[in-house]
C-alpha positions as CSV (number, residue, x, y, z in Angstrom):
1,M,130.8,78.8,180.3
2,S,132.9,76.0,179.7
3,A,136.9,72.2,182.1
4,E,139.4,67.7,186.3
5,T,140.2,64.2,186.8
6,A,141.9,62.6,183.5
7,S,140.0,59.3,183.9
8,A,139.0,56.8,181.8
9,T,135.3,57.4,182.1
10,P,133.7,57.8,178.1
11,P,132.7,61.0,177.3
12,A,129.5,62.3,177.1
13,P,126.6,62.5,174.2
14,V,125.1,65.9,173.6
15,K,121.6,65.7,175.4
16,T,119.6,65.3,172.7
17,A,115.6,66.1,172.4
18,A,113.5,63.5,173.8
19,G,112.1,60.9,171.3
20,G,114.7,61.3,168.7
21,G,114.8,59.2,166.2
22,L,117.2,56.3,165.3
23,R,119.3,58.3,162.8
24,E,119.9,61.2,165.3
25,R,120.7,58.7,168.2
26,K,122.9,56.8,165.8
27,K,125.1,59.9,165.0
28,E,125.3,60.6,168.6
29,R,126.7,57.3,169.1
30,T,129.4,57.8,166.6
31,R,130.4,61.3,168.1
32,R,130.4,59.9,171.6
33,T,132.9,57.1,170.0
34,I,134.8,59.5,168.0
35,R,135.5,61.6,171.7
36,T,136.2,58.5,173.6
37,E,138.8,57.2,171.4
38,A,140.5,60.5,170.5
39,F,140.7,61.4,174.6
40,R,142.3,57.4,175.0
41,L,144.8,58.5,172.2
42,F,145.5,61.7,173.9
43,R,146.1,60.3,177.0
44,E,148.2,57.0,175.8
45,Q,150.6,58.7,173.1
46,G,150.3,62.2,173.0
47,Y,147.9,65.1,171.4
48,N,150.6,66.3,168.9
49,E,151.3,62.4,168.2
50,T,148.2,61.4,167.4
51,T,146.6,62.4,164.1
52,V,143.3,62.6,162.5
53,E,143.3,59.2,161.1
54,Q,144.5,57.6,164.0
55,I,141.5,58.5,165.7
56,A,139.1,57.7,162.6
57,A,140.7,54.4,162.3
58,A,140.1,53.8,166.2
59,A,136.1,55.1,166.1
60,D,135.8,52.9,162.8
61,I,135.2,55.3,160.7
62,S,136.5,57.4,158.0
63,P,138.2,60.0,158.3
64,S,136.1,62.0,156.0
65,T,132.9,60.6,158.5
66,F,135.3,62.4,161.6
67,F,135.2,65.6,159.5
68,R,131.7,65.5,159.3
69,Y,131.6,65.3,163.1
70,F,134.3,67.5,164.2
71,P,135.7,70.7,161.6
72,S,139.6,69.7,163.7
73,K,141.6,67.3,166.0
74,E,141.5,70.4,168.7
75,Q,137.5,70.6,168.3
76,V,137.1,67.3,169.5
77,A,138.2,68.5,173.1
78,L,137.1,71.8,173.0
79,A,133.3,71.5,171.7
80,D,131.3,72.1,175.1
81,D,128.5,70.0,175.6
82,L,127.2,72.3,178.5
83,D,126.7,75.3,176.4
84,P,123.3,74.6,175.2
85,I,122.1,72.9,178.0
86,M,123.4,76.6,179.9
87,I,121.6,78.3,177.6
88,A,118.2,77.0,177.5
89,S,118.4,76.9,181.4
90,I,118.8,80.7,181.5
91,E,116.2,81.3,179.2
92,K,114.0,79.5,181.5
93,Q,115.0,81.5,184.6
94,P,112.6,83.9,185.9
95,K,112.9,87.6,184.3
96,E,113.0,89.3,187.9
97,L,116.1,87.5,188.7
98,S,119.3,89.5,188.5
99,M,121.9,88.4,185.6
100,L,124.0,86.7,188.5
101,A,121.4,84.7,189.9
102,A,120.0,83.9,186.7
103,F,123.0,82.7,186.0
104,K,123.8,80.4,189.3
105,Q,120.5,79.2,189.2
106,A,121.1,78.0,185.8
107,T,124.7,76.7,186.6
108,L,122.8,74.8,189.2
109,D,119.9,73.3,186.7
110,A,122.8,72.6,184.1
111,F,124.6,70.3,186.6
112,A,122.0,68.7,187.7
113,S,120.6,67.4,184.4
114,L,123.9,65.6,183.8
115,S,124.4,62.1,184.7
116,P,127.5,61.2,186.6
117,E,129.0,59.9,183.1
118,E,128.1,63.2,181.5
119,F,129.9,65.2,185.0
120,A,133.0,62.8,184.4
121,F,133.2,63.8,180.8
122,E,133.1,67.4,181.6
123,Q,135.9,67.4,184.2
124,Q,138.2,65.0,182.1
125,R,137.5,67.3,179.1
126,V,138.4,70.5,181.4
127,E,141.9,68.4,182.6
128,L,142.6,67.8,179.2
129,L,142.5,71.5,178.0
130,Y,144.4,72.7,180.5
131,S,147.3,70.5,180.9
132,I,147.7,70.0,177.0
133,P,150.2,72.8,175.9
134,E,149.2,72.5,172.3
135,L,145.8,73.4,173.4
136,R,146.4,76.6,175.7
137,G,146.0,78.8,172.7
138,A,143.1,77.1,171.5
139,V,141.7,78.1,175.2
140,A,142.3,81.4,174.4
141,R,140.4,81.5,171.8
142,E,137.1,79.9,173.6
143,F,137.7,82.9,176.0
144,E,136.7,85.0,173.2
145,R,134.0,82.9,172.4
146,S,132.8,82.0,175.7
147,I,132.5,86.3,176.1
148,E,130.4,86.7,173.1
149,L,128.3,83.6,174.2
150,I,127.3,85.9,177.3
151,V,127.1,89.1,175.8
152,E,124.4,87.4,173.2
153,I,122.2,86.0,176.5
154,I,122.6,89.2,178.4
155,A,121.3,91.3,175.3
156,R,118.4,89.2,174.7
157,R,117.4,88.7,178.6
158,T,117.8,92.6,179.0
159,G,117.1,93.8,175.9
160,R,120.0,95.8,175.6
161,A,122.5,96.0,172.7
162,A,125.3,93.3,172.4
163,G,127.9,96.3,171.8
164,D,126.5,97.9,175.3
165,F,129.4,99.0,177.6
166,E,127.5,97.2,180.5
167,V,126.7,94.1,178.9
168,R,130.4,93.9,177.8
169,A,131.9,94.1,180.8
170,F,130.1,92.2,183.0
171,A,130.4,89.8,180.5
172,G,133.9,90.1,180.4
173,A,133.7,89.8,184.2
174,L,132.1,86.9,184.6
175,S,134.0,85.1,181.9
176,G,137.4,86.4,182.9
177,A,136.6,85.0,186.6
178,M,135.6,82.0,185.6
179,M,138.8,81.1,183.4
180,A,141.2,82.7,186.5
181,F,140.1,79.7,188.7
182,I,139.3,76.8,186.0
183,G,142.9,75.9,185.7
184,D,143.6,75.5,189.2
185,A,140.5,74.1,191.0
186,P,138.0,71.5,190.6
187,F,135.7,72.0,188.1
188,T,132.3,71.4,190.0
189,P,129.1,73.1,190.6
190,E,130.3,74.3,194.1
191,H,133.5,76.2,192.7
192,I,131.5,78.1,190.0
193,M,128.7,78.8,192.8
194,R,131.6,80.2,194.7
195,V,133.0,82.6,191.6
196,I,129.4,83.8,191.3
197,D,128.7,84.5,194.9
198,F,132.1,86.4,194.8
199,L,131.2,88.7,191.9
200,E,127.9,89.2,193.3
201,A,129.8,90.5,196.8
202,G,131.0,93.2,195.1
203,M,134.8,91.1,194.7
204,P,135.4,92.1,198.2
205,L,139.0,91.3,199.4
């Protein structure tokens, strides 16, 4: 569901539960620092030229600590902090809403919950994903993951099986439509609304 200005805005943290303890806040600061430094190095010296060791050194941690937060260098850019926010928002939507209407309102709610810094980071992350050739293959794999994530959401909301033809067709259509515009248009809720409205209207041409 995930992704456009390559600014120097620091990466945003994943939103954590209110009242999180000191340990959780410290872990989140470390995670944020890792992504901040990784993104800076990717911009300054290139993705391929940046090593996990360099990212760890810049973040003042050990490589082993890096791997406790991210399984690979690629995941520093791929990790989508909007996913849990979107899932929670969709779960809260009234059952009488259609699936597209639920996704539409959930998207508006999710973006409204972001601080300006968090929103800027999501735009930066998407820009990096689509501007770094070495990440294109990873983006394709994320497309498959996105479809499965949407399938799970629809199955829970409708009570239908994850292997249901209509469920999978819906997930593929929504994911494909989003991916088709993300690389060329600014990553904003307005553009996402336009995609959903187009699908909801029956894709008139």
